[in-house]
VEXNULUM-13976 format. One record per residue (C-alpha): residue in one letter; chain; x, y, z. Coordinates in Angstrom, 1 decimal, padded with zeros to 4 digits. Last residue first. Layout:
// VEXNULUM-13976
> type,mol,X,Y,Z
> A,A,X,Y,Z
...
This chain:
// VEXNULUM-13976
> type,mol,X,Y,Z
> P,A,-018.3,019.9,-014.7
> C,A,-017.9,016.3,-013.3
> S,A,-016.3,016.2,-009.8
> E,A,-019.7,016.2,-008.1
> T,A,-020.9,013.2,-010.1
> L,A,-017.7,011.3,-009.5
> H,A,-017.8,012.0,-005.8
> Q,A,-021.4,010.8,-005.6
> K,A,-020.6,007.6,-007.4
> L,A,-017.7,006.9,-005.1
> N,A,-019.7,007.7,-002.0
> T,A,-022.4,005.2,-003.1
> I,A,-019.8,002.5,-003.9
> T,A,-018.2,003.1,-000.5
> E,A,-021.6,002.7,001.3
> C,A,-022.3,-000.5,-000.7
> I,A,-018.9,-001.9,000.3
> Y,A,-019.4,-001.0,003.9
> G,A,-022.9,-002.6,003.9
> C,A,-021.6,-005.8,002.3
> N,A,-019.0,-005.9,005.1
> E,A,-021.9,-005.9,007.6
> K,A,-023.6,-008.6,005.7
> L,A,-020.4,-010.7,005.8
> E,A,-020.0,-010.1,009.6
> R,A,-023.6,-011.0,010.3
> I,A,-023.2,-014.2,008.2
> R,A,-020.1,-015.3,010.1
> L,A,-021.8,-014.6,013.5
> S,A,-024.7,-016.8,012.6
> G,A,-028.2,-015.2,012.4
> E,A,-029.4,-016.7,009.2
> Q,A,-028.3,-020.2,010.2
> G,A,-029.8,-022.3,007.3
> T,A,-026.6,-024.5,007.5
> Q,A,-025.6,-025.5,004.0
> A,A,-027.8,-023.3,001.9
> L,A,-027.4,-020.4,004.3
> I,A,-023.6,-020.7,004.2
> N,A,-023.7,-020.9,000.4
> E,A,-025.9,-017.9,000.0
> I,A,-023.7,-015.8,002.4
> I,A,-020.6,-016.8,000.4
> C,A,-022.2,-015.7,-002.8
> R,A,-023.2,-012.4,-001.3
> N,A,-019.6,-011.8,-000.2
> K,A,-018.2,-012.7,-003.6
> A,A,-020.7,-010.4,-005.4
> L,A,-019.8,-007.5,-003.1
> E,A,-016.1,-008.1,-003.6
> K,A,-016.6,-008.2,-007.4
> Q,A,-018.6,-004.9,-007.3
> L,A,-015.9,-003.3,-005.1
> Y,A,-013.1,-004.2,-007.4
> E,A,-014.9,-002.8,-010.5
> H,A,-015.7,000.4,-008.5
> L,A,-012.1,000.7,-007.4
> V,A,-010.9,000.3,-011.0
> S,A,-013.4,003.0,-012.2
> P,A,-012.2,005.3,-009.3
> S,A,-008.5,005.1,-010.1
> K,A,-007.0,008.1,-008.3
> Q,A,-009.1,007.7,-005.1
> L,A,-008.9,010.5,-002.6
> D,A,-012.5,011.6,-002.9
> A,A,-013.7,008.0,-002.4
> R,A,-012.1,007.6,001.0
> G,A,-010.6,004.2,001.5
> Y,A,-012.0,000.6,001.5
> M,A,-012.0,-000.7,005.1
> L,A,-011.1,002.5,006.9
> E,A,-013.5,004.5,004.8
> A,A,-016.3,002.0,005.5
> R,A,-015.5,002.2,009.3
> S,A,-015.8,006.0,009.1
> M,A,-012.6,008.1,009.2
> S,A,-011.6,010.9,011.5
> P,A,-009.6,013.6,010.0
> P,A,-005.8,013.3,010.2
> S,A,-003.7,016.2,011.6
> G,A,-000.4,016.0,009.6
> H,A,002.5,013.9,008.6
> V,A,002.2,012.4,005.1
> A,A,000.4,009.5,003.6
> K,A,000.2,007.6,000.2
> I,A,-002.0,004.4,000.1
> I,A,-002.0,001.8,-002.6
> P,A,-004.6,-000.9,-003.2
> Y,A,-003.6,-003.9,-005.3
> Y,A,-006.2,-005.8,-007.2
> K,A,-005.5,-009.3,-008.6
> G,A,-005.8,-011.0,-012.0
> T,A,-002.2,-010.5,-013.0
> D,A,-002.2,-006.8,-012.0
> P,A,-005.1,-004.5,-011.3
> V,A,-004.1,-001.2,-009.6
> I,A,-005.7,000.7,-006.8
> D,A,-005.1,004.2,-005.6
> E,A,-005.6,006.3,-002.5
> E,A,-003.9,009.7,-002.0
> T,A,-003.3,012.2,000.8
> I,A,-003.8,009.9,003.8
> V,A,-002.9,012.1,006.8
> F,A,-000.5,010.7,009.3
> G,A,-000.7,011.5,013.0
> N,A,-000.4,008.2,014.7
> R,A,-004.0,007.1,015.2
> V,A,-005.0,007.9,011.7
> L,A,-002.1,006.1,010.2
> W,A,-002.7,003.0,012.3
> A,A,-006.3,002.9,011.3
> R,A,-005.4,003.1,007.6
> V,A,-002.9,000.2,008.1
> K,A,-005.4,-002.0,010.0
> F,A,-008.1,-001.3,007.4
> I,A,-005.7,-002.8,004.8
> E,A,-006.3,-006.3,006.3
> S,A,-004.5,-007.8,003.2
> Q,A,-001.8,-007.2,000.6
> P,A,-000.7,-003.9,002.0
> Q,A,000.7,-001.3,-000.5
> L,A,002.1,001.6,001.4
> I,A,003.9,004.8,000.3
> L,A,004.8,006.9,003.3
> E,A,006.0,010.5,003.0
> K,A,008.3,013.1,004.6
> V,A,010.3,010.9,006.9
> T,A,012.0,012.7,009.8
> G,A,009.6,011.6,012.4
> L,A,009.5,008.1,011.0
> C,A,013.0,007.3,012.3
> H,A,012.7,006.2,016.0
> G,A,009.0,005.5,015.6
> G,A,009.7,002.6,013.2
> N,A,008.3,-000.2,015.5
> E,A,004.7,001.0,014.9
> L,A,005.4,001.3,011.1
> I,A,006.7,-002.2,010.9
> R,A,003.8,-003.5,013.0
> A,A,001.3,-001.7,010.8
> T,A,002.8,-003.3,007.7
> L,A,002.8,-006.7,009.4
> A,A,-000.9,-006.4,010.3
> G,A,-001.7,-005.2,006.7
> G,A,000.0,-008.1,005.1
> M,A,003.2,-007.5,003.1
> G,A,003.8,-006.8,-000.6
> A,A,004.8,-003.1,-000.3
> I,A,006.5,-000.8,002.2
> L,A,008.0,002.4,000.7
> V,A,009.5,005.0,003.0
> T,A,010.2,008.4,001.5
> D,A,012.5,011.1,002.8
> A,A,015.2,008.8,004.1
> E,A,018.3,008.9,006.2
> G,A,017.2,011.6,008.6
> P,A,016.6,009.3,011.6
> A,A,018.5,006.0,011.1
> L,A,017.0,003.0,009.3
> E,A,018.2,-000.3,010.9
> S,A,014.9,-001.1,012.7
> L,A,012.7,-000.1,009.8
> G,A,011.4,-003.6,008.9
> D,A,013.8,-006.2,010.3
> S,A,016.9,-005.0,008.6
> L,A,019.8,-006.2,006.4
> R,A,020.9,-003.1,004.5
> T,A,021.6,-002.6,000.8
> K,A,022.9,000.8,-000.5
> I,A,021.7,002.3,-003.7
> Y,A,023.5,005.4,-005.2
> T,A,027.1,004.2,-005.4
> D,A,025.9,000.6,-005.9
> L,A,024.2,001.7,-009.2
> G,A,026.3,-000.1,-011.8
> Y,A,023.3,-001.9,-013.2
> A,A,024.8,-005.3,-012.5
> Q,A,025.8,-004.0,-009.0
> I,A,022.2,-003.2,-008.2
> H,A,021.1,-006.6,-009.5
> E,A,023.7,-008.4,-007.4
> K,A,022.8,-006.4,-004.3
> A,A,019.1,-007.2,-004.7
> R,A,019.9,-010.9,-005.0
> E,A,022.0,-010.6,-001.8
> L,A,019.2,-008.9,000.0
> P,A,016.7,-011.5,-001.1
> G,A,018.9,-014.2,000.4
> R,A,019.9,-012.4,003.6
> G,A,016.2,-012.0,004.5
> I,A,015.0,-009.0,006.6
> D,A,015.2,-006.7,003.7
> M,A,016.2,-003.1,003.0
> A,A,017.2,-001.3,-000.2
> I,A,018.5,002.1,000.8
> A,A,018.0,004.7,-001.9
> A,A,019.6,007.8,-003.4
> R,A,018.8,010.7,-005.8
> I,A,015.3,009.9,-006.9
> Q,A,013.5,010.3,-010.3
> G,A,016.7,010.0,-012.4
> R,A,015.4,007.3,-014.6
> S,A,018.0,004.8,-013.5
> I,A,017.6,005.8,-009.8
> L,A,013.9,005.1,-009.9
> S,A,014.3,001.8,-011.8
> I,A,017.1,000.5,-009.5
> P,A,015.2,001.5,-006.4
> I,A,012.0,-000.3,-007.7
> Y,A,013.8,-003.4,-008.8
> G,A,015.7,-004.2,-005.6
> H,A,015.0,-008.0,-005.9
> D,A,013.3,-008.3,-002.6
> T,A,013.0,-004.7,-001.3
> G,A,011.2,-005.6,001.9
> V,A,011.4,-002.0,003.0
> D,A,012.5,000.4,000.3
> A,A,014.0,003.5,002.0
> L,A,014.0,006.2,-000.6
> R,A,015.9,009.5,-000.7
> S,A,013.8,012.1,-002.6
> G,A,014.5,014.0,-005.8
> E,A,011.1,013.5,-007.3
> A,A,008.5,012.1,-004.9
> V,A,007.7,008.4,-005.0
> K,A,004.2,007.7,-006.3
> S,A,005.3,006.7,-009.8
> A,A,007.3,003.8,-008.3
> L,A,004.2,002.3,-006.8
> R,A,002.4,002.4,-010.1
> E,A,005.4,000.8,-011.8
> M,A,005.5,-001.9,-009.2
> R,A,001.8,-002.8,-009.8
> G,A,002.1,-002.7,-013.6
> S,A,005.3,-004.8,-013.5
> L,A,008.6,-003.0,-013.8
> R,A,010.8,-002.7,-016.9
> L,A,014.5,-002.2,-016.3
> F,A,016.2,-000.5,-019.2
> P,A,018.8,-002.8,-020.8
> M,A,022.3,-003.1,-019.2
Protein backbone atom coordinates (compact mmCIF):
# COMPACT_ATOMS: atom_id res chain seq x y z
CA UNK A 1 0.00 0.00 0.00
CA UNK A 2 1.19 3.58 -0.70
CA UNK A 3 2.15 5.81 2.23
CA UNK A 4 -0.98 7.43 3.67
CA UNK A 5 -0.95 11.20 3.25
CA UNK A 6 -2.95 13.19 5.78
CA UNK A 7 -4.57 16.59 5.27
CA UNK A 8 -2.81 19.59 6.82
CA UNK A 9 -5.18 19.59 9.79
CA UNK A 10 -4.87 15.87 10.43
CA UNK A 11 -1.09 15.92 10.01
CA UNK A 12 -0.81 18.65 12.65
CA UNK A 13 -2.98 16.61 15.02
CA UNK A 14 -0.89 13.50 14.41
CA UNK A 15 2.31 15.42 15.14
CA UNK A 16 1.06 16.20 18.66
CA UNK A 17 0.81 12.53 19.71
CA UNK A 18 3.68 11.47 21.97
CA UNK A 19 6.20 8.96 20.62
CA UNK A 20 5.59 5.39 21.70
CA UNK A 21 2.16 6.02 23.17
CA UNK A 22 -1.01 3.97 22.89
CA UNK A 23 -3.68 6.07 21.19
CA UNK A 24 -7.45 6.16 21.62
CA UNK A 25 -8.85 8.00 18.59
CA UNK A 26 -12.41 9.02 19.47
CA UNK A 27 -14.60 9.58 16.42
CA UNK A 28 -11.98 7.97 14.22
CA UNK A 29 -14.10 8.12 11.03
CA UNK A 30 -11.83 6.58 8.37
CA UNK A 31 -9.09 5.64 10.84
CA UNK A 32 -6.48 7.64 8.95
CA UNK A 33 -4.61 9.11 11.93
CA UNK A 34 -3.99 5.76 13.71
CA UNK A 35 -3.00 4.18 10.38
CA UNK A 36 -0.52 6.97 9.64
CA UNK A 37 0.97 6.98 13.14
CA UNK A 38 1.46 3.21 13.25
CA UNK A 39 2.88 3.17 9.71
CA UNK A 40 5.55 5.72 10.59
CA UNK A 41 6.37 4.00 13.88
CA UNK A 42 5.34 6.97 16.02
CA UNK A 43 2.97 4.97 18.27
CA UNK A 44 2.92 1.32 19.31
CA UNK A 45 -0.84 0.63 19.37
CA UNK A 46 -4.20 2.31 18.84
CA UNK A 47 -7.91 1.88 19.40
CA UNK A 48 -10.03 3.47 16.67
CA UNK A 49 -13.36 4.35 18.25
CA UNK A 50 -16.60 5.63 16.76
CA UNK A 51 -20.27 5.79 17.71
CA UNK A 52 -21.33 4.93 14.15
CA UNK A 53 -21.13 1.40 12.75
CA UNK A 54 -20.69 2.73 9.20
CA UNK A 55 -17.60 4.87 9.90
CA UNK A 56 -16.15 2.11 12.07
CA UNK A 57 -16.54 -0.45 9.28
CA UNK A 58 -14.80 1.92 6.85
CA UNK A 59 -11.98 2.39 9.35
CA UNK A 60 -11.69 -1.37 9.78
CA UNK A 61 -11.45 -1.88 6.01
CA UNK A 62 -8.69 0.74 5.74
CA UNK A 63 -6.79 -0.73 8.69
CA UNK A 64 -6.95 -4.22 7.16
CA UNK A 65 -5.91 -2.89 3.74
CA UNK A 66 -2.72 -1.54 5.33
CA UNK A 67 -2.19 -4.80 7.22
CA UNK A 68 -2.31 -3.07 10.60
CA UNK A 69 -5.17 -4.88 12.36
CA UNK A 70 -2.64 -6.41 14.78
CA UNK A 71 -1.77 -2.91 16.02
CA UNK A 72 -5.07 -1.02 15.60
CA UNK A 73 -8.29 -2.30 17.13
CA UNK A 74 -11.71 -0.89 16.24
CA UNK A 75 -14.35 -0.38 18.89
CA UNK A 76 -17.96 0.79 18.74
CA UNK A 77 -18.21 3.40 21.48
CA UNK A 78 -20.19 6.47 22.49
CA UNK A 79 -17.24 8.73 23.21
CA UNK A 80 -14.97 7.10 25.80
CA UNK A 81 -17.62 4.80 27.24
CA UNK A 82 -15.92 1.61 25.99
CA UNK A 83 -12.35 2.60 26.85
CA UNK A 84 -11.04 0.76 29.91
CA UNK A 85 -8.64 2.34 32.43
CA UNK A 86 -5.01 1.84 31.43
CA UNK A 87 -5.74 1.06 27.77
CA UNK A 88 -4.52 4.36 26.33
CA UNK A 89 -1.84 6.95 27.03
CA UNK A 90 -3.19 9.53 24.57
CA UNK A 91 -6.80 10.44 23.83
CA UNK A 92 -7.48 12.29 20.59
CA UNK A 93 -10.87 13.93 20.03
CA UNK A 94 -11.19 15.96 16.83
CA UNK A 95 -13.87 17.28 14.52
CA UNK A 96 -16.67 17.67 17.06
CA UNK A 97 -18.30 20.71 18.63
CA UNK A 98 -16.95 22.05 21.90
CA UNK A 99 -20.04 21.12 23.89
CA UNK A 100 -19.90 17.52 22.65
CA UNK A 101 -16.15 17.31 23.27
CA UNK A 102 -16.66 18.51 26.85
CA UNK A 103 -19.49 16.01 27.33
CA UNK A 104 -17.29 13.14 26.09
CA UNK A 105 -14.57 14.17 28.53
CA UNK A 106 -17.06 14.55 31.37
CA UNK A 107 -18.41 11.05 30.74
CA UNK A 108 -14.90 9.60 30.47
CA UNK A 109 -14.02 9.93 34.15
CA UNK A 110 -13.75 6.15 34.50
CA UNK A 111 -10.67 6.04 32.23
CA UNK A 112 -9.14 9.53 31.99
CA UNK A 113 -7.24 9.11 35.25
CA UNK A 114 -4.77 6.76 33.54
CA UNK A 115 -4.50 8.81 30.33
CA UNK A 116 -1.30 10.89 30.08
CA UNK A 117 -2.34 13.46 27.48
CA UNK A 118 -5.36 14.85 25.67
CA UNK A 119 -5.21 16.22 22.13
CA UNK A 120 -8.39 18.10 21.30
CA UNK A 121 -9.58 19.91 18.18
CA UNK A 122 -13.08 21.27 18.83
CA UNK A 123 -14.89 22.77 15.85
CA UNK A 124 -16.91 25.33 17.85
CA UNK A 125 -17.47 26.70 21.36
CA UNK A 126 -13.84 26.03 22.18
CA UNK A 127 -14.14 28.01 25.43
CA UNK A 128 -16.31 25.19 26.81
CA UNK A 129 -13.46 22.72 26.34
CA UNK A 130 -10.85 25.00 27.94
CA UNK A 131 -13.22 25.68 30.84
CA UNK A 132 -13.79 21.94 31.34
CA UNK A 133 -10.05 21.27 31.41
CA UNK A 134 -9.46 23.98 34.03
CA UNK A 135 -12.32 22.71 36.21
CA UNK A 136 -11.16 19.11 36.04
CA UNK A 137 -7.46 19.29 36.79
CA UNK A 138 -5.92 19.42 33.34
CA UNK A 139 -3.17 21.86 32.41
CA UNK A 140 -3.11 23.16 28.84
CA UNK A 141 0.51 22.77 27.73
CA UNK A 142 0.15 23.77 24.10
CA UNK A 143 -2.19 25.69 21.82
CA UNK A 144 -1.96 25.59 18.05
CA UNK A 145 -4.05 26.62 15.07
CA UNK A 146 -3.85 25.33 11.53
CA UNK A 147 -5.48 26.72 8.37
CA UNK A 148 -6.97 24.07 6.09
CA UNK A 149 -9.31 24.46 3.10
CA UNK A 150 -10.22 28.02 4.02
CA UNK A 151 -10.96 27.34 7.70
CA UNK A 152 -8.98 27.63 10.93
CA UNK A 153 -8.70 24.69 13.31
CA UNK A 154 -7.51 25.34 16.89
CA UNK A 155 -5.75 22.46 18.67
CA UNK A 156 -5.31 22.05 22.42
CA UNK A 157 -2.90 19.69 24.19
CA UNK A 158 -3.42 19.05 27.91
CA UNK A 159 -2.03 16.88 30.72
CA UNK A 160 -2.94 16.21 34.35
CA UNK A 161 -1.85 18.92 36.77
CA UNK A 162 -2.85 22.00 38.73
CA UNK A 163 -4.23 24.41 36.13
CA UNK A 164 -3.80 28.15 36.57
CA UNK A 165 -6.88 30.32 36.39
CA UNK A 166 -7.71 31.70 32.95
CA UNK A 167 -9.28 35.00 31.96
CA UNK A 168 -12.38 35.05 29.78
CA UNK A 169 -10.26 36.11 26.80
CA UNK A 170 -7.90 33.17 27.41
CA UNK A 171 -10.82 30.76 27.66
CA UNK A 172 -12.19 32.11 24.38
CA UNK A 173 -8.98 32.27 22.31
CA UNK A 174 -6.22 30.58 24.30
CA UNK A 175 -3.10 31.79 26.08
CA UNK A 176 -0.70 33.67 23.82
CA UNK A 177 2.41 32.21 25.48
CA UNK A 178 1.30 28.65 24.65
CA UNK A 179 0.59 29.32 20.98
CA UNK A 180 2.78 27.42 18.51
CA UNK A 181 1.54 29.28 15.41
CA UNK A 182 1.25 32.92 16.53
CA UNK A 183 1.18 34.41 13.03
CA UNK A 184 -1.72 32.13 12.04
CA UNK A 185 -3.57 32.95 15.26
CA UNK A 186 -3.06 36.66 14.60
CA UNK A 187 -4.46 36.26 11.09
CA UNK A 188 -7.48 34.37 12.43
CA UNK A 189 -8.14 36.94 15.16
CA UNK A 190 -7.99 39.84 12.70
CA UNK A 191 -10.56 38.11 10.51
CA UNK A 192 -12.80 37.37 13.49
CA UNK A 193 -12.56 40.99 14.62
CA UNK A 194 -13.49 42.29 11.17
CA UNK A 195 -16.39 39.82 10.96
CA UNK A 196 -17.76 40.84 14.36
CA UNK A 197 -17.52 44.55 13.53
CA UNK A 198 -19.26 43.99 10.20
CA UNK A 199 -22.14 42.20 11.94
CA UNK A 200 -22.44 45.08 14.42
CA UNK A 201 -22.61 47.61 11.58
CA UNK A 202 -25.27 45.58 9.76
CA UNK A 203 -27.43 45.24 12.88
CA UNK A 204 -27.17 48.97 13.58
CA UNK A 205 -28.03 49.81 9.97
CA UNK A 206 -31.12 47.60 10.12
CA UNK A 207 -32.39 48.30 13.65
CA UNK A 208 -30.51 51.25 15.09
CA UNK A 209 -30.58 49.44 18.44
CA UNK A 210 -27.19 50.35 19.86
CA UNK A 211 -27.93 48.74 23.23
CA UNK A 212 -29.36 45.43 22.03
CA UNK A 213 -28.19 42.24 23.73
CA UNK A 214 -26.70 40.91 20.48
CA UNK A 215 -24.62 44.05 19.94
CA UNK A 216 -23.41 43.99 23.54
CA UNK A 217 -22.32 40.37 23.10
CA UNK A 218 -20.51 41.16 19.84
CA UNK A 219 -18.72 44.17 21.35
CA UNK A 220 -17.71 42.08 24.35
CA UNK A 221 -16.26 39.46 22.03
CA UNK A 222 -14.39 42.17 20.11
CA UNK A 223 -12.84 43.14 23.42
CA UNK A 224 -11.67 39.57 24.05
CA UNK A 225 -10.18 39.40 20.56
CA UNK A 226 -8.34 42.70 21.00
CA UNK A 227 -7.03 41.58 24.39
CA UNK A 228 -5.70 38.36 22.84
CA UNK A 229 -4.07 40.26 19.98
CA UNK A 230 -2.37 42.57 22.50
CA UNK A 231 -1.15 39.61 24.58
CA UNK A 232 0.08 37.87 21.44
CA UNK A 233 2.08 40.90 20.32
CA UNK A 234 3.52 41.35 23.80
CA UNK A 235 4.57 37.69 23.98
CA UNK A 236 6.23 37.88 20.56
CA UNK A 237 8.14 41.00 21.61
CA UNK A 238 9.29 39.40 24.87
CA UNK A 239 10.35 36.18 23.16
CA UNK A 240 12.56 37.95 20.62
CA UNK A 241 16.26 38.20 21.66
